[in-house]
C-alpha positions, -999 to +999 in steps of 0.1 A: -675+463+104-667+479+068-628+474+075-632+436+084-656+436+047-621+462+028-597+437+042-614+405+029-628+422-006-590+432-009-576+397+003-605+379-024-585+406-053-551+399-041-559+353-037-576+347-068-554+364-093-523+344-079-548+312-072-556+314-110-516+315-122-516+292-106-538+272-120-528+279-155-493+267-145-501+236-136-519+236-162-489+238-191-469+221-167-496+194-172-491+195-207-454+196-212-456+161-194-481+152-215-462+160-246-426+142-231-447+115-223-460+112-262-423+118-273-409+096-258-437+068-268-428+078-304-386+075-302-394+044-290-414+028-312-386+044-338-358+028-323-379-003-329-384+005-368-351+016-368-336-019-356-363-037-379-346-018-411-312-027-410-325-065-394-341-066-430-322-048-451-350-016-455-332+012-469-361+030-476-373+027-432-333+039-423-341+070-447-372+081-435-354+074-403-332+089-401-324+132-408-308+140-445-278+155-420-278+125-398-237+121-390-225+092-372-195+080-357-198+041-356-183+013-350-156+006-363-144+045-351-155+061-387-173+097-384-191+090-411-228+108-436-265+093-436-258+082-473-225+067-463-244+045-439-267+039-471-243+033-488-222+009-465-258-012-466-268-011-498-231-030-506-235-054-487-203-033-469-223-035-440-249-059-426-262-069-388-276-107-387-292-101-354-297-067-330-305-060-297-309-031-288-315-020-253-320+017-241-309+020-204-321+063-210-340+086-230-345+125-222-373+147-240-359+185-245-386+197-264-379+183-296-344+166-286-343+141-277-316+116-263-311+081-260-279+057-246-276+024-243-264-010-252-268-029-280-258-068-289-248-076-325-233-101-351-216-088-378-224-101-413-215-085-447-176-074-451-172-063-419-137-068-405-160-080-377-184-105-401-195-141-380-188-121-349-210-108-322-202-077-304-221-052-280-216-018-281-226+014-264-243+038-281-256+079-279-284+089-302-300+128-310-332+123-325-354+156-332-383+166-345-384+183-377-410+192-403-435+180-379-415+142-377-388+130-350-357+118-370-322+106-358-296+135-364-267+121-348-257+087-331-226+069-315-211+035-311-180+019-301-177-014-293-177-024-258-136-044-255-135-077-240-127-081-206 
């Protein structure tokens, strides 16, 4: 009988800490899933704001959404900085008369979010394709910097007509 009680005591002392560790681990996973879901919702909302910023010709919104060191490979196959894009918009060169974005992929990696999908843009202004509607593929990288999400890099290319 004493041997049985000793075995039960030993088993209890071994199993309880393991159960506590598993419970803590599940709590961590749950917390991370909640944080990832919140990050995804925030970045999806910021994508909508970015579209509205372009359509409303609102450089203040774009300036707030984009990191100061953001870089873009644009549909004209030019590698440009945030300041250059804002300059093109301010000068009237970059005008988007109609813009639709379909997010097909969004993945959270801690303080980094990768967004990819397709866009349809009706170009205006002095763009070489002004007056044309074109389909694009894009990839954007957002990072949490100083407590807020900002876009740090973007690549967009025109999908050739087939």
